[in-house]
N, C-alpha and C positions, 0 to 999 in steps of 0.2 A: 505496253506489251510485256507480259510477265511470264509467258509460257514458251517452252520449247517442245517441238514435236519430233519424235524419232521414228523413222520408218526402218524396220528391220525386215528386209526381204530375204527370207531363207529358202532352203532347198525344198521344203515341203509346204510352206505357208508363209504368209505375210503378217507381221505383228506391227502395230502402231502404239506407241506410248506417248501420252501427254504429261509433261513434267513441269512442276513449278520451280521457282528459284532455289528451293531447298532440296531439289532432286527427288521430291516425292511424286509418285505416279498418281495423277488425278483422273486419268482416263486411259482405257486400254481396250483394244479390239484385236481379234485374230481370226484368220480364216485359212484353211488349207486350199490347195489347188491340185489339179490333176497331174499325175505322174504317168509318163508314156514310156513303154519299154518295147520298141518295135522289133528289136532283135536281141539275142543274148549279148549282154555287155553294153547295149545302147540305152541311153537315158535321155529323154527329151521333155521340155516344157513348152507350153503355148504362151509366147510372150504377151499376146493380147490378153489372155486370161490372167497372167500375172498383173498386168496393168489394171484390169477391171477389178480384181480382188483387192489390190493395194489401194486403189482409189476408194473402194467401198469401206474398207476398214479404217482408212484415214478419216473419212467423214464420220464413221461410227464412233471412233475414239474421241473426236472433238465434241460430238454431240453428248456423249456420256460425261465429258468434263465440263459441259456448258461453255465451251470455248468457241469463238468465231475467229475467222481469219484475221481480223484486226487486233485480236488479243495475242496473236502468235508472233514472237520475236524472230523465230527462225525454225527451219526444218533441217534435220540432219538425216542422212541416208547411209545405211550400212547394208551390205548385200552379200549373197552367195557369190564368191569370186569365180573366175575362170569360165563360168557359164556364158555361152557365146550367142549373141543375137546379131543378125544382119537384117537391116530394114531399108526400104526405099526412102531416099532423102526427100522426095517430093510428096509422096502419098503417106509416108509414115507407117506403111504396112510391112511386117516381117516377110522375108522371102522364104522362110522355112521355120519350122519349130526351133526353139532355142536348143542348142546342144549343151547338155549339163556337164558340170565339172566331173561328175562320176563316169561319164561316157568313155568307152574304151575303143571306139571304132577306128581310131587312128594309130593303133599299135603298129601295124605294118609300115605305115608311113614314117613313124618315129624310128623304127629299125633301119629303114632305108636311108634316113638322113643321118643316123648316128655316126658312121665313119667319118663324114666330112663336117658334121655340125655340132657334135656333142661338146667338144672343147670350146668352140666359139660360144655356144649357148651358156655353158657353165661360167665362162670367164666374164661375159658381159651381163648376164641376167641373174646369176646366182642360183639358177634352177637346173634341173636335169631335163633332158629331152624325153618327155613323157606325155602320153595322151591327156593327162590331167589338165594341162595348161591350154590356154585359148588359141595359141598360134596355129597348131595343126587342125584345130576345129574350124577356124576361119578358112584355111586352105581347103579343107574337105568341102565346105559349103560352096566356095567359089568354083570348085571343080565339078560338083555333083548337082547343083541347081542350074537348070538350063538358063544360059545367058548371063549368069551371075558374074563371071570373070570379066566379060565385056562391059557390063554395066558398072562394075567396080572401077575398071580402067577409065571410064568416062566420068567418074566422080558422082555416080548416081546412087551409090549405096553407102550406108553408115554401119560401122561395126561398133558394138559396145558390150561391155559386161553389163550386168543388170542395173547397176547404178546409172550408167549412161542412158540406158533405155528409159528408166523412170524419169530422169531429169528431162529428157527429150519430150516425154509425154506430159509431165507436169508443167513445162514451160510452153506448151502448145507447139512443139516442134521448132523452137527458136534456138535451142542451146544443145550443142554436141560436145560434151566434156566428160572428163573422168579425173581421178586423182592419182598420185604416184603409187599408192598401195595397190590399187586395182591394175594400173598400167604395168606394174612390175610382175604381174602374174600371166602375162600374155606370150612370153618368149620373144617379144619384139621391142622391149624397153631396156635400155642400157642403164643399170642402176648406179653406175659410177658417173656417167655424164648426165643422168636423170633426164633422158630424152629418148624419143623413138629412134631406132637405129636402122639405117639404110641397109647395112650388111645382113642384119637379121631378117628384115623384110624381104630381101632378095632370096635368102635361104629358103623361106617358106612361101615365096611367091604371093606375098600380101602387099597390095599397093598402099602407099602412104595415104592416099586420098580417102580411104575408108576409116582412118584412125581419128579418135576424138582429140581435142585439145586437153593437155594435162595441166591441172592447176593444183595449188597446195590444198591439203586435206581440210584445213580450217580457213574459210574465207567464202565470200559470196560467189556462187557459181551462176546464179540467175534467180529469177522470181517466178513463182507459180502464176499460171493464168488466173484471172480473177474468178472464173467460175469454179475453180477447184475447191476453194474454201470461202468464197464470197469476197475476198480481197487478196491482192497480191502479197505473197509471203516470200521472204528471201530463203533460198536453199543455200545454207552456209556451212555445211559440213558433209564430207563424203569420206568413207573409208571402207575397205573390204572388211568382212565380218571379223576375221581374226585379229587384224591390226586394231580395229575399233575396240575389241574386247581388251587387248593389251593396254590401250590408252585408258579405257574405262576403269581398269583395275589400278591405274596409277603406276604401271610398270614403265617408267620413263627414264630409268637410270640403268646402266649396265649390270647384268646379273639377275635382275628381277624377271620373274617368269609367271606365265599363266597357262592353264589348260582349259579349253572349251569343249564340253561334251554335248555335241549336237548330233546331226546326222553322221558326221565324221567326228574325229577327235583331233584337236590342233593345239600343240604345245609350242609356245613362242617364248623366247628369251631375248630381252633387249641387249644389244651388244655395243651400243654407242653411236658415234656420228660418222663412222666409216664402215664400209662393208667388210666382213670377215668371211673368208672361204671355209666351208666345212670339209673335214676329211673323213667324216663318218656317216655319210648318207643323208645329211640334213640340207635344207635349202637356206640360202641367204636371201632375205627379203627386205623390202622397204617398210619401215614403221612410220607411224604418223607422229608429228610433233606440232602442237598448236602454235609454237613460236616461229614456225616456218624454216627451222634449221633441219638439215638432213638427219635422219635417224634410221637405224637398221636393226635387224633381229635375225636370230636363227629360228627356223621353223621345222617342226616335224609333223607331217600330215598323215593321219590315219584315215583311210577312206571309209571304213564301216565301224561306227561306234553305236550311237543311238539307233541307227538303222538296223542293227542286229536285234534290238528289242522290238522295233517295229516289225521285223521279219517274224519274230516269235509270235506276235499278235496277228498279223495279216497273212503271212506266208504259210506257217505250219500250225497256227492257231493253238499254241500251247498256253497262251494267256488271253484274257478278254480285253484288258487294258494295260498300258505300260506300267502303271502303279502297282499292279499285281506282282510284278517281278520281285520286289523287295521282300514281301511276305513269303513267297515261295523259296527264295534264296535262304532266308533265315530258318526255314522249316527243316533244313538238313545241315549237318555239321561240316560237310565238305562236298566236293563234286564226285567223290569216289574215284578220283584220278581221271575224270573226264575233262577234256579241254575243247573249246570251240575256237577254231581259227577262222574268223569271219572274212575270209579273202574272197568275198562274192564278186568283187570287181578288181581282183588283184591285190597286191600288198603295196602300201605306200612306204614312207620312211620307216626305218633306214634301209629297207630291202629293195624297193623300186622294182618289183617283180610283177609285171602286168599280166603274166600268164598263170600266176598262182591261183588256186581255187580253194574255196572254203571247205572245212571238214570238221566233224566231231571225231576226236580220237579217244581211246581208252574206254570204249563202251563195253560194259559187262551186263549180265542178266539182271543184276540188282539195281541198275540205273533207272531212275524215275523221272517224271516230268520236272520235279523240283531240282534234280541234279543238273538237267540240261539247261534250265533257266539260270541257275546259279553260274554254270560254266559260261553262259553268254554274258552275264554281268561281269564276271571276272575277266573276260577277254578284253574289256575296255581298259581295265587297270594294267593288264600285262602289256598291251600295245603301248600304253603310255610309258611304262617302264622301259620298253625297247628304245623309245625316243629319248627319254630322260637320260639313259645311260650314254647314248650317242652325244647328247648335248653336253653332258658333264665332261666327256672326253675332249670335245672341241673347245669348251670354255676353260678346261684345266681345273675345274672345281665342281663338286656336286651341288645340286640344288639345296638351298637352305630352307626354302618355303615355297609351296606351290599355291598360287591363287587359282580358284576354279570358278567356272560359271557354266551355264547351259542347263537345259531341262533335266538331264540325268543327275545333276548335282543334288536334286531333292531326294535322291535315293541314299539314305544314310548307310545302308549296307555297303554300297559301292564306294562311298567316300571313305569309310573306315578301311575297307580292303585296299583302296588305292594308297592310303597313308601307310598301311602295313607293308605292301609290296614294294613301295618306294623307300620306306624307312625315313620319311620326312613329314613334317606337319602339313596339313591342308587347311586353307582358309576359305570358308564358304561365305559369300556375301548375303545380306538380306534380300537384295534384288538380284535374282539369278540372271536376268536379262541384261548382263553387263555389256553385251555387244551393242544393244540399243542405247544404253547409257553413254557409251563412248562416243557414238554418233551425236548424241544430244550435247555432250560436253564440247565437242569440236565446233558445233554450230553455235552454241551459247557463248563460247569464248570469242568467236568471230564477231558477234553482235553485241557484246557487252553485258549479256545476262550474267555471266560469270567473268570476273576481271582478272583472276589470277589462279595459279595452281592451288593456292590455299582455299579459295572459294570452292573449287572443284572437289578438293579432298574432304571438305565438310559435308558434301553431298553423298559420300560413300559410307557404308556401314557394314560391319561384319556380323554375320548371324552365328557362326559356330566354327571352332577350330577342332580338327581331328588330329590326334597324335598317334604315332605308331605303337602298337601293342604286341605285335607278333615277334616271337624270338627270331633272331637273325638266321639261325640254321633252318628253321621252317620256311622262312621267306625265300631263301636261296634254293631250297629243294623244290618248292612249288615253281619257282621261276625256271629252273632247269627243265622241269616237265613241260612248261610252256615252250621253251626253245626247241625241245625235241618235237613237239607237235607242229611248230612252224616249219621245221625242216621237212616234215612229211608232206607239207602242202606246196613246197617250192617247186617251180618249174625247172629249176636247175640247181645243182649242188654247188655250194661255194659261198664266199663271203658276200656281203651287200654290194650292190653295184656302186 
C-alpha cells in the first residue's frame, strides 16, 4: 500500500488528491456543490450533497490514478471548519441544511450572551463570542428545528463539523469523532484541558450527548466501509483546513507562519506548546502535531478573500473567470484611489464587527472595470496586512517570511502586491493545495508511509519567492488609505473589539 488519499472538503467544493510516497499527485478530482442564501447574511449547504459530491470525486481521483482500495495506506481529511451539521444518530439523515461558517444568523444571540459569556469563552477557548463559530449555530438549530432539542436530550442527534459528518458516512455510520483542531472551533472545547467543557455547553444550551469523541489529529479514527473503495481503508488524519495547511507547510516551530487564500483568508502563526492569549483581536487556536504533543497558534480570520473574486465573476459579472482578474489588474498602474472593503458578511480579525458591510470607496468618473478588479485583488493583501500587524504586536516580532497557499496564490500580481504591502518575502509552493497535503502528511505519518519529519520535508517543494519592491513610503500611504476605507464601513467607531 503505497498511496495516501487526501479529501479536502472546502466551502465551495470538494477536492481529492491521490499522492505517492514522494508527495507527487498521481490523481486529482474536484467538484463544486450548491450554495444556499435563504436570507441576507445566511449561508447554508446540503450535507447530503456534500457527501454525494465527496464520494464521487474520491472515486474519480482513485480511478484517474489507477488506484484501488487495497493500494491505499490511509485517507486524510481536511475540512471547512465551524460549518455545523446535525443529523439523526439512527437514520443518518441531517435534520436541517448545514449552517456554514460564514453564516451570521446568530449575531443577536452572541450579543445577548456577551455580558455573561465573553470572558468565559475567551479564557477557555481562545476565541471570541462570534457567529463564526459552531456553538451558537448548534444552539440555533436545536431551538428552531421542531423537536430537535428534545431529540438531542434523548441522545438521538449527532453534531459534527464536516470532518465528523464525512467520517460518519465513510464508515457506514459507525464512528462519531473529530480532532482537536476542529473541536477547538466550536466554543465548547477547553483548549487548556483539551476536552469538551460542561460550563461552555451550559452557556450555549448544547447537550454533551451530541458531541463527537475527540482524538489526536494523526492516528486511526476508523475504517471506510468496503463499498467506498472496494476494500476498507484507514482514516488516519483529520485537521481543520487552516491547521492542516500550517502543518503542510512545515510550520511546526514557534514564529513560523502561513496564509491561505481560499474563500476566506487565514493567517496562522505557530506559538509553541502552550496557548498564548492575543491582545490584538486574534484567536488562539489548537494546531496539529503528528507526535501527539499539544501545539497552538495565533489565527487571524478574514471572512471574504477569494469569495470577493467569485463575487466579481458571479455577482456583478465584471470578469468571466477568476483567472481574468490578474490581466485586468496589470492593465492599470493603480486603482486611482479606489478601495474595496469586502465586508459582505461583516469583518473578522482584528475588528470582529459582524454588522460592518462592504463598500467601494474613492470612486471617480475615471474609474474603469480594471480599477475595480484591481481594488478587489488588493483587498486580500490589505486584509492580510491588518492581521499580520496584529500578529506581530502579539508575538513581539514582525514576520520574517510568509508561506502561502490556496487558489489565489496562482495570481502573480496578488503575490507581488502582498509582499510589497507587508514588506516581507512570500514563499509559494509548487503544490498550492497545501491544505490537502497537510491532511495527507498526518495520515501518512500515522500509518508509516512517512516515518519522520525529514521524510515529509522532502515531499515539499517551493515554486517561487516574491520579494518586496515597493518603497516604504508608498507602502504606508496605500495602507493608510485602506485603513480609512475600513473606518467608513464599520458599524461603530472605535478600536477593534
